[in-house]
N, C-alpha and C positions, 0 to 999 in steps of 0.2 A: 424598787426591785427590779432588778435588771431581767431582762427576758432571757430566757436559755435559747440558744439559735437551734434551730430543729434545721434537719437536712430537708431541702426543698425537692420533691418528687414530682415530677411530671405526670400529670393526669390525662393530658390530651396528647393528640399526636402532632402538637404544633412544634417544630424544631427549635424555636427560641426558649422555649420554656424547658425542653429537656437540656439544653446548653448551660443554660441558668442553673437548673438543678445539679448538674454534673460539678461547674465550678462552686458551687456551695458546699458541697459533699468534699470536695478536695481540700477546701478551706478548713473546714473543721477537722478532717483528718490529720492535717497538718499541725493544727493546734493541739490535738490530742496526743500527737506524739512527744515524747522525753527527748529534750535537748540531748545531742549528742556531747559526750565529755570532749573538752578541749583537748586536742593534741599536745602532748609534752614535747613533741621532737625527738624522742628517743624511744626504742622500744627494750623493755626488761628482758636482758639474756637469762637464758636457763641454762645450767649446766648439764653436759650430757649424763644420760641415766647410768653409764657404767663408772664415771667419776662418784655419783652419790653412793653407788654400792660401795665402790672401793673405800669411801670415806666412813660409811656407816660398819663394814667390816673393821677399819682399823679401829675406829671409836672401839668397839665391841672387845678387840684384842688388847686395847690400853686399859680399858676397865677391868678385864680378868686379870692383867698382870698387876694393876695397883691393887687390886683388892688380894692377890696372892701375896703381895710385898707386905700389906699390911697384917694379914695372918702369919707371915713368917717372923713379923717383927715382934708379935704378942709373946715370944717365948716358947713356943712350941718345938716340935723336931721337925718341921715342914722346912726344908732349904728355900733360901731366897732365890728369886728368879736369875740373881747374876750368878750363884754358886753353881745353879742348874746349867746354865748357860756355860760357864767355864768348863764343866765337866763334859758338857756335849761337844764343845770344840775338841777337847781331848780324844774322846771315844770317836767321833766320825773323822779325826785325823788319818785314823788307820782301822777302818771298819771291817777289814778281812785279813786281821792277822791270826795266825792259828800256833797255839802252843801247847797243842794236846787235845784230846777229845772233850775235856771237860773246860778248857780254857780258849775259846775262841771270840773273834770279834762280833759284835753287834750285825754287821752284815750278813755272816754265815748263819746266824741264829735266824735271821729274817728268811733267808732263802730255804733254810731248811723247813720252817713252818710253811711258808709257800708251796714247797714242794709235797708235804703232806695234803696240805689242801685242795692241791691241784689233784691229785690221785685220787683221793676221796670223794672229791665234787665231780671228776669226770667219772669215776663209776657210778655215781649217783644219778648224773643226767643219762648214761647209757641205759640203766634201768628204769628210772621214774619217768622219764618223757614218753618213752613207748607205752608204759603201764599205763600213764595217764590218757595217753589216745585210747586205750583199749577200754579203759574205765567209762570215759565219756561216750565212746562209741556204742558200747554194748550195755543195756540196762541191766541185764541179769547179772553181769561182771561188776557193775556198779553197786547193787544191791547186796552182792556177795561180799564185796571188799568194804563198804560204809562202815559196818561195827569194828572192823581191825583197824583201819585208819582213825576212827575216832577215839578208840582207846589208845592207841600208841603214839599219835602225835603229839599229845599234851607230855608226855613223858620227857624229863630232863635228859639232855644228850650225855649228861656224865653218868646217868645211872645205868647205861650201856657199855661204859668202860670195863666193869668186871666180867662182863660176858666176853668183851673182846680179849681181854688177858686171858680167860679160860680157854677161849677157842685157839688163839695164835701163840700163846706163850712166850711173846715178846711185847715191849712196850711200843716199837714203831709201828707194826701193823695194827696194834690196838687203837691207837690213835688215828690211824686212817679208818678204820672201820668205824669209830664214833663219828667221824666226819661225814662218812658215808650214810649213815643212818640219819643224823641231824639235816642233811641235805636233802633226803629223799622225799620228804613230806611235802615241801611247798612245790616242788616242780610235779609230783603227782596230783596235787588238788588244783593248782592253778591250770594244768593242761586239761585236766578233765574239765573244769568250769569252761574253758575255752571251747572245747568240743560241745559243750550242751548249749551254747549260746550261738551254733549255727542254725540259721533258720530250717525249719524242717522241709520247707518248699525246694531247696537246694538238693537236700538228699532224695526227695521224691523225684526231681527231675533227672538226677544220677540213676536212679533206679528204673524210670521210664527209659533212659538212654541205654540201660543195661552195662553201665560202666563197671568195671572190675573195682574190688576193693582197693588195690594199689592206685587206680586211676582216681578213686574217689580222695584217696589219702593225699595224692600229689596235687590235685587240681583244686581240691575244695577244702579239704580238712586243715592241711598243713599251712596255706596261706590265711586261713581265716585264723587259726589258733597261735600263731606266731607272735604277735603281741602279750598273749597271755603266758604263752611258754616263757619268754625272755623274763617277764615280770617274776614269775616263779624261779627263773634261775638268778636273777637278781637279789630275790629274797635269800634264796640258798647259801650264796656265797658271802652274805652278810652273817648269816647264823654259822657257817663254816669258820669265819675268820675269828668270830668270838669264842666258839668253842674250842679252837685249837690251844688257844693260849691257856685255858683252865686244864686241859687234857695233857699238855706238856708239863704243867706244874705237879701233876700227879704220877707221870710217867717217867719223866727225867729224860736225859740225853741232850741233843743239841736242838734247840729252837728257843725263839721270843719268849714264849710260855717258862720254859726251865731257865732262862737267862734270868728272868724277873725274879724266879724264886732263890737263884743262886746269889743274886746281890742282896737280896734280904736276908739272907744267911751271913753274908759278910757286912751287914748294916751299913750299905752304900743307898743310901734313899736318894740322892742325886740320881743315880744310874735308875732305879726304879721308875722315876719321873719321867727320864728319858725315854725309857722303855714305853711308858703310857702312851707319850707322845707319838712315839714311832708306831705304836700299834694303832693308835687313831689316824696317822696319816696314810699308813697301807691300806687300812679299812676304806677310808674316804677315796683313795685312789682307784681302788677294787670297785666300789660302787658306782664312782663316777663314768668309768670306761663302761660298765653294764648298761648305765642311763644312757649314754651316748649311743650303744648299741640297740637300746630299745627305741630310741628316736629314729635312728635309722631305718628301722623296720616298722614304723608307726604307719599306720594308714590314715589316721585322722589328719 
């Protein structure tokens, strides 16, 4: 039976014993360490992260197109990707033609929808953001508005369309009114939540320093609430772009929603699919623009 090596510890003050114990401990430690792997002579290179992400995105797009092609070959009414691509080349070769109020290129329709969204969204920001600050700042106002917001926020935006037609007697302002209503709630709620998240100590210091309400707003409230406010703006623009398509289908006129409905009446399914992709791309661009804006003003 082999003896297990035991580290030698010096129990006395003799220097030779201490040196011998240190050498024995070092030998045991070297023996216990696993051997380092032999060097292969080269290091495995890793692809940059952006290349990996790009390959993953391309793989996802390729899988989507392949599934689309399979579904199209099953004899259904969904056109194949090649047919949609050819139609898209024709449409986008002249997107801004105009042959009358009801026959315009897809570019004019997208711009008309963006114009309605911009007007309704701007009005909602002008009303919702200051209202959110007041609701978050004053508890009495918050308690007073809480049941109204809780009751009206879940209502479908299109339910407001008949009210808009009744008030304005025209389709275009009614669609803008629907955008205004559906964009209002996210900005009010997120701005009010941001105001409530400010530590009370900050407001107490402002009270001790006898700062005016405007000074409190510009130096304490606005910088702290800005990330929450931009989040509300980002949610509102996404909802507004979703709603305008449905509103334009019902109200008619020039717009991407009306263009989809008109192409359905003409049984041009390829054009409907092109409109779906166009709506998605425009919505993605709007979302990413506000994401960049949110990162610009983020304090984290």
